[in-house]
C-alpha positions as CSV (number, residue, x, y, z in Angstrom):
1,M,205.3,164.3,81.9
2,I,207.7,161.4,80.9
3,I,210.3,160.5,83.5
4,L,213.4,158.3,83.0
5,F,214.4,156.9,86.3
6,L,217.8,155.3,86.8
7,N,218.9,153.2,89.8
8,C,222.6,152.2,89.6
9,G,223.7,149.5,92.0
10,S,227.0,147.9,92.6
11,S,226.9,145.6,89.8
12,S,223.4,146.4,88.3
13,L,221.3,149.3,86.7
14,K,217.6,149.3,87.0
15,Y,215.5,151.7,85.0
16,S,212.0,152.6,84.0
17,V,210.3,155.2,81.8
18,Y,207.1,156.5,83.4
19,D,204.3,158.5,82.0
20,W,202.8,160.4,84.9
21,E,199.8,161.8,83.1
22,Q,198.8,158.1,82.4
23,K,200.1,157.0,85.7
24,K,201.6,154.1,83.6
25,S,205.1,152.6,83.4
26,L,206.0,152.3,79.6
27,C,208.7,150.0,80.5
28,A,211.2,148.8,82.9
29,G,214.2,146.7,83.0
30,G,217.8,146.3,84.0
31,V,221.3,145.6,83.1
32,E,222.9,142.8,85.2
33,R,226.4,141.7,85.9
34,I,228.0,145.0,85.1
35,G,231.8,144.5,85.2
36,I,231.3,140.9,85.4
37,D,231.4,138.3,82.4
38,G,227.9,137.7,81.0
39,S,226.3,141.1,81.4
40,F,223.0,141.6,79.7
41,I,219.9,143.9,79.5
42,S,216.4,142.7,80.2
43,H,213.7,144.8,79.0
44,D,210.1,144.7,79.7
45,R,207.1,146.7,78.0
46,N,203.4,146.0,78.4
47,G,202.0,143.5,75.9
48,Y,205.3,142.3,74.6
49,P,207.5,139.3,75.5
50,T,210.7,140.2,77.6
51,Y,213.6,141.3,75.3
52,E,217.0,140.3,76.5
53,L,220.4,141.2,74.8
54,K,223.9,140.0,76.0
55,H,226.0,143.0,75.8
56,N,229.4,143.5,77.5
57,C,229.1,146.4,79.9
58,K,232.5,147.2,81.6
59,D,231.1,150.1,83.6
60,H,227.8,151.9,84.3
61,K,228.4,154.4,81.4
62,D,228.3,151.6,79.1
63,A,225.2,150.4,80.8
64,I,223.4,153.7,80.5
65,N,224.2,154.0,76.8
66,L,222.6,150.6,76.4
67,V,219.4,151.6,78.3
68,I,219.0,154.8,76.0
69,D,219.6,152.7,72.9
70,T,217.1,150.3,74.0
71,I,214.2,152.5,75.2
72,T,214.6,154.6,71.8
73,S,215.0,151.8,69.3
74,K,212.5,151.2,66.7
75,E,211.8,147.6,67.5
76,H,211.9,147.6,71.3
77,G,211.5,151.4,72.3
78,V,208.8,153.2,74.0
79,I,209.7,156.8,73.1
80,E,210.7,158.2,69.6
81,N,213.7,159.9,71.1
82,I,215.4,161.2,74.2
83,N,213.9,164.8,73.8
84,V,210.5,163.7,75.1
85,I,211.9,163.1,78.4
86,S,210.8,165.8,80.9
87,A,213.0,164.7,83.9
88,V,215.6,162.1,84.9
89,G,215.6,160.7,88.5
90,H,218.7,159.1,90.0
91,R,218.5,156.9,93.1
92,I,221.5,157.9,95.4
93,V,222.5,155.3,98.1
94,H,224.2,157.7,100.4
95,G,222.6,161.3,100.5
96,G,225.1,162.6,103.3
97,K,223.7,165.9,104.5
98,F,220.9,165.7,102.1
99,A,217.6,164.7,104.0
100,K,215.2,164.9,101.0
101,S,215.4,164.5,97.3
102,V,217.0,167.4,95.6
103,I,217.1,169.0,92.0
104,V,220.7,168.3,90.7
105,D,223.2,171.1,90.0
106,D,227.0,171.2,90.0
107,S,227.1,171.7,93.9
108,V,225.0,168.5,94.5
109,V,227.3,166.3,92.3
110,E,230.3,167.8,94.1
111,E,228.7,166.9,97.5
112,L,228.0,163.6,96.3
113,R,231.6,163.1,95.1
114,N,232.7,164.3,98.5
115,I,231.1,161.5,100.4
116,S,231.7,158.7,97.7
117,D,233.9,156.9,100.2
118,L,231.0,156.4,102.4
119,A,229.3,154.2,99.7
120,P,232.3,153.0,97.6
121,L,230.2,150.4,95.6
122,H,227.3,152.8,94.8
123,N,227.9,156.4,94.8
124,P,230.7,156.4,92.1
125,A,228.4,154.5,89.9
126,H,225.5,157.1,90.7
127,I,227.8,160.0,89.8
128,M,228.7,158.2,86.4
129,G,225.0,157.8,85.8
130,I,224.4,161.5,86.6
131,E,227.1,162.8,84.5
132,A,226.2,160.5,81.4
133,A,222.5,161.4,81.7
134,R,223.2,165.2,82.1
135,A,225.3,165.1,78.9
136,L,222.6,163.4,77.1
137,L,219.8,165.4,78.4
138,P,221.2,168.7,79.3
139,N,217.9,170.6,79.1
140,V,215.8,168.7,81.5
141,K,215.7,168.7,85.3
142,H,217.5,165.7,87.0
143,V,216.6,164.9,90.6
144,C,218.5,162.8,93.1
145,V,216.3,160.7,95.3
146,M,218.2,160.0,98.5
147,D,218.0,156.4,99.8
148,T,218.9,157.7,103.4
149,A,215.9,159.9,103.7
150,F,213.4,157.3,105.0
151,H,215.6,156.5,108.0
152,Q,215.7,160.0,109.3
153,T,212.9,159.2,111.8
154,M,215.2,156.9,113.8
155,P,215.6,158.0,117.4
156,A,218.9,158.8,118.7
157,S,219.1,155.6,120.5
158,S,219.1,153.8,117.1
159,Y,221.3,156.0,115.1
160,M,224.1,157.1,117.6
161,Y,227.3,155.2,118.0
162,A,229.0,154.9,121.3
163,L,232.1,156.7,119.9
164,P,233.7,160.1,120.9
165,R,230.9,162.9,120.8
166,K,233.1,165.0,118.8
167,W,233.0,162.6,116.0
168,Y,229.3,163.1,115.6
169,T,229.1,166.8,116.1
170,D,232.1,167.6,113.9
171,Y,232.0,164.8,111.4
172,Q,228.4,163.4,111.4
173,I,229.4,160.0,112.3
174,R,226.2,158.1,112.9
175,R,223.8,155.4,111.4
176,Y,222.2,156.6,108.2
177,G,220.6,153.5,106.8
178,F,220.0,152.6,103.3
179,H,217.5,151.1,100.8
180,G,215.1,153.6,102.0
181,S,213.0,153.9,99.0
182,S,212.5,150.3,98.8
183,V,211.5,150.2,102.5
184,L,209.3,152.9,102.1
185,Y,207.3,151.2,99.2
186,T,207.2,147.8,100.6
187,S,206.2,148.8,104.0
188,R,203.4,150.9,102.7
189,R,202.3,148.1,100.3
190,A,202.2,145.8,103.5
191,A,199.9,148.1,105.1
192,V,197.5,148.1,102.1
193,L,197.6,144.2,102.0
194,L,196.9,144.2,105.7
195,D,194.0,146.6,105.1
196,K,195.3,148.9,107.7
197,N,196.6,152.5,107.9
198,V,200.4,153.0,107.6
199,D,200.6,154.4,111.0
200,E,199.0,151.4,112.5
201,V,201.4,148.8,111.1
202,N,204.6,147.3,112.4
203,T,206.8,145.7,109.8
204,I,210.1,144.2,109.3
205,V,211.5,144.6,105.7
206,C,214.2,142.2,104.7
207,H,215.8,143.7,101.5
208,L,218.0,141.0,100.3
209,G,220.1,141.5,97.2
210,A,223.8,141.9,96.5
211,G,223.5,144.6,99.1
212,A,221.2,143.6,102.0
213,S,219.6,145.3,105.0
214,V,216.8,144.7,107.5
215,T,214.7,147.6,108.7
216,A,212.2,147.9,111.5
217,V,209.2,150.0,110.7
218,K,207.1,151.1,113.7
219,N,203.8,152.7,112.9
220,G,204.9,153.4,109.4
221,Q,208.3,155.1,110.2
222,C,212.0,153.9,110.6
223,L,212.7,152.8,114.2
224,D,216.1,151.1,113.3
225,T,218.0,149.7,110.4
226,S,221.0,147.2,110.1
227,M,223.2,149.4,107.7
228,G,225.0,152.2,109.5
229,L,227.3,155.1,108.4
230,T,228.0,153.2,105.2
231,P,226.2,150.2,103.4
232,L,228.8,147.9,105.1
233,E,227.4,147.3,108.4
234,G,224.8,144.7,109.1
235,L,223.9,141.5,107.1
236,V,226.4,139.3,105.1
237,M,226.2,140.6,101.4
238,G,227.7,139.8,98.1
239,T,231.2,141.2,98.8
240,R,230.6,143.1,102.0
241,S,231.4,141.5,105.4
242,G,228.6,143.0,107.5
243,D,229.0,142.9,111.2
244,I,232.4,142.0,112.5
245,D,234.5,142.6,115.6
246,P,236.4,145.8,114.7
247,S,239.4,144.4,116.4
248,V,239.7,142.0,113.4
249,C,240.8,144.8,111.2
250,F,243.7,146.1,113.6
251,H,244.7,142.5,114.2
252,M,245.1,141.6,110.6
253,M,246.5,145.0,109.4
254,K,249.3,144.4,111.9
255,K,249.8,140.6,111.0
256,L,249.9,141.6,107.2
257,N,251.3,144.9,107.3
258,M,248.3,146.3,105.4
259,K,247.3,149.9,104.8
260,P,243.9,151.2,105.8
261,E,242.8,151.5,102.2
262,D,243.6,147.8,101.7
263,M,241.5,146.8,104.6
264,Y,238.7,149.0,103.3
265,T,238.8,147.2,99.9
266,I,238.7,143.7,101.5
267,L,235.8,144.6,103.8
268,N,233.8,146.0,101.0
269,K,234.8,144.1,97.9
270,K,236.5,140.9,99.0
271,S,234.4,139.8,101.9
272,G,230.8,138.5,102.3
273,M,229.6,135.6,100.2
274,Y,232.6,135.9,98.0
275,A,234.9,135.3,101.0
276,L,232.7,132.6,102.5
277,T,232.7,130.7,99.2
278,G,236.6,130.6,99.0
279,D,236.9,133.8,96.9
280,R,234.8,132.3,94.2
281,F,231.3,133.6,94.2
282,S,229.7,137.0,94.9
283,D,226.5,136.4,93.0
284,Q,224.0,134.4,95.1
285,R,222.5,132.8,92.2
286,D,225.9,131.2,91.5
287,V,226.1,130.2,95.3
288,R,222.7,128.6,95.4
289,K,223.5,126.6,92.3
290,H,226.7,125.2,93.7
291,A,225.1,124.6,97.1
292,A,222.4,122.7,95.5
293,N,225.2,120.4,93.9
294,G,226.7,119.7,97.2
295,D,229.4,122.5,97.5
296,E,230.1,122.5,101.2
297,L,231.6,126.2,101.3
298,C,228.5,127.4,99.3
299,K,226.2,125.6,101.8
300,L,228.1,127.4,104.7
301,A,227.8,130.7,103.0
302,L,224.0,130.4,102.8
303,D,223.8,129.2,106.4
304,V,225.7,132.2,107.6
305,E,223.8,134.7,105.5
306,C,220.4,133.4,106.5
307,Y,221.3,133.1,110.2
308,R,222.4,136.8,110.2
309,V,219.0,137.7,108.8
310,K,217.2,135.7,111.4
311,K,219.1,137.2,114.2
312,Y,218.2,140.8,113.1
313,I,214.4,139.7,112.7
314,G,214.7,138.5,116.3
315,A,216.2,141.7,117.6
316,Y,213.8,143.9,115.9
317,M,210.9,142.0,117.0
318,A,211.9,142.8,120.6
319,A,212.4,146.6,119.6
320,L,209.0,146.8,117.9
321,G,207.1,145.0,120.6
322,R,204.5,144.0,118.1
323,L,204.9,142.6,114.7
324,D,202.2,142.6,112.0
325,S,204.2,141.5,109.0
326,I,207.6,140.6,107.6
327,V,208.5,141.5,104.0
328,F,211.0,139.9,101.7
329,T,211.9,141.9,98.8
330,A,214.8,142.7,96.3
331,G,216.5,140.1,93.9
332,I,217.2,137.3,96.7
333,G,214.2,138.2,98.7
334,E,211.8,138.0,95.8
335,R,213.2,135.0,94.1
336,A,214.9,132.6,96.5
337,S,212.4,130.4,98.2
338,N,215.1,128.5,99.9
339,V,216.6,131.5,101.5
340,R,213.2,132.6,102.8
341,E,212.6,129.1,104.2
342,M,215.9,129.2,106.0
343,V,215.4,132.5,107.5
344,C,211.7,131.7,108.8
345,K,212.4,128.2,110.0
346,G,212.5,128.0,113.7
347,L,210.4,131.2,114.2
348,E,207.0,129.4,114.6
349,N,207.0,129.9,118.4
350,F,207.0,133.6,117.7
351,G,203.8,133.4,115.5
352,I,205.9,133.3,112.3
353,I,204.8,130.3,110.3
354,L,205.7,129.9,106.6
355,D,203.5,127.9,104.2
356,E,206.0,125.9,102.3
357,E,203.9,125.4,99.1
358,K,203.0,129.1,98.9
359,N,206.6,129.9,99.5
360,A,207.6,127.5,96.5
361,C,205.1,129.1,94.3
362,A,206.2,132.7,95.0
363,E,209.4,132.3,92.9
364,T,208.6,135.4,90.8
365,N,209.1,139.1,90.9
366,K,205.9,139.9,89.1
367,A,203.3,139.8,91.9
368,E,202.6,140.6,95.6
369,C,202.5,137.1,97.5
370,C,201.6,136.1,100.9
371,I,203.6,133.0,101.9
372,S,202.6,132.8,105.5
373,A,200.2,129.7,106.7
374,D,196.7,130.6,107.4
375,N,197.4,130.2,111.3
376,S,200.3,132.4,111.2
377,K,199.8,135.4,113.6
378,V,202.4,137.3,111.6
379,K,201.9,137.7,107.8
380,I,205.0,137.0,105.7
381,F,204.9,138.8,102.3
382,V,206.9,138.7,99.2
383,I,206.6,142.2,97.8
384,P,208.4,143.2,94.6
385,T,210.2,146.5,95.4
386,D,209.5,149.5,93.3
387,E,211.9,152.2,94.2
388,E,211.4,153.9,90.8
389,I,207.6,154.8,91.6
390,V,208.9,156.5,94.8
391,G,211.5,158.4,93.0
392,V,208.9,159.3,90.1
393,Q,206.6,160.9,92.6
394,D,209.3,162.7,94.5
395,I,210.4,164.2,91.2
396,V,206.9,165.3,90.1
397,A,206.2,166.9,93.6
398,L,209.6,168.7,93.5
399,L,208.9,170.1,90.0
400,A,205.4,171.1,91.0
401,G,206.5,172.7,94.4
402,T,204.4,170.1,96.4
403,Y,207.1,167.9,97.9
404,D,207.3,167.1,101.6
405,A,209.2,164.7,103.8
406,Y,207.7,161.2,103.6
407,P,205.8,161.1,107.0
408,R,203.6,164.0,105.7
409,F,203.4,162.9,102.1
410,R,200.9,160.4,100.6
411,Y,202.0,158.2,97.7
412,I,199.7,156.9,95.0
413,F,200.8,153.2,95.9
414,Q,199.1,153.6,99.2
415,E,195.9,153.5,97.5
416,K,194.1,150.2,97.4
417,T,193.3,150.5,93.6
418,Y,197.1,151.1,92.8
419,R,198.3,148.8,90.1
420,N,201.6,148.5,88.1
421,K,200.2,147.6,84.8
422,L,203.3,146.7,83.4
423,R,204.1,144.2,86.2
424,D,200.5,142.8,85.9
425,A,201.0,142.1,82.2
426,A,204.2,140.2,83.0
427,F,202.5,138.2,85.6
428,I,199.8,137.1,83.2
429,E,202.3,135.7,81.0
430,E,204.1,133.9,83.9
431,V,200.8,132.4,85.2
432,K,200.1,130.8,81.6
433,K,203.4,128.9,82.1
434,R,203.1,128.3,85.8
435,P,199.5,128.4,87.2
436,S,200.7,127.5,90.5
437,L,201.8,131.1,91.0
438,L,198.2,131.9,91.7
439,K,198.3,129.9,95.0
440,A,200.5,132.5,96.6
441,A,199.5,135.8,94.7
442,I,197.2,138.2,96.4
443,N,195.5,141.5,95.9
444,L,194.5,140.7,92.3
445,P,191.8,142.7,91.1
446,E,188.8,141.1,89.4
447,A,189.7,142.2,85.9
448,L,193.1,140.5,86.2
449,K,191.6,137.3,87.7
450,Q,189.3,137.1,84.7
451,E,192.1,137.4,82.4
452,L,194.2,134.8,84.1
453,A,191.1,132.5,84.0
454,K,191.0,132.6,80.1
């Protein structure tokens, strides 16, 4: 079974092509900076150098067409044509009433359209992806993998807002949480790295990207998470404000004679890092570059962002009672060593001690790394997220009739022997250029160590 998995973000699209029979990813990649100048595709396949192509993508439809052209091309493709694809998975940020992954039909698409305003930077992009993929592949099953499903184990004390009861009973106003597939994958991988069962481990997962969240995972299940009804709540993000005093909205709407939709746009698309840098940079790579060159507003933006993450870690440590590990993942969490350092600095008295050398060496998204000091009571991991494999296994199980909610479902990546072969191959190439990466990398099988020793 060949599965194409699509993950449309607010300004990016990740994809993978997976051969389930071989338990092997044939390729993986992404289109970055969609709708922004300088968009490009980066395509990885086992045994070949990364292929990159600059290509203007004004929206996600353009990006999906670029992905399909790439995976079926003679020079860089991994399949002969799109007809060999058995199923297409779509990662959905806000599942609304859907508590599990579902097979797509028109009613599913319509429901996602009805709740698009709850995830305005993501769900419209997902719908474009579904429609484009269904048009190109009308004879295969399409599956929506809901990013809200993992958080359904939250107790009412975590997901309820102190708002009129009727809003909850009639309109389902509550905390939903997001980045669920990422948290599921990384928290279970953390248990593997700790050599413990999932239900024995307490982990805080910091999913830091253009969208960002922190999740407290208690005994393998979600206890609390920073995002709420929509992906707007919680951390400072690329263009999203995160937590603010709600009175700010009413005060400024009155001052500036603004409409509700105008305020909605400001909070979702014109706030966050973009606003803190003086309406200049929403991409954190740009923020970090200018901060390193002395830009004071960019320095402030990083300080605010990292301080907010640290506050959530402290709160969730108290909620969990015992903490075994902290995980950094997603684009910023995996690649920004200075952000990880800023977040962890000052937490030493709580048993969270960063190893600066290991942290500097872990500037990669190819390998699982431990960046905590040897005497740190809490392990600090950098774990490259793999939302696609979560979706792939959900898809296979749905089509086979063996699917179940995640607390009762065992994924293949929970096995100690599980390896992402494509990622391993890419890591070998990185180590050849930067041998220091080995100082932080962990859980490497003997065969891979021998390959790296050549």
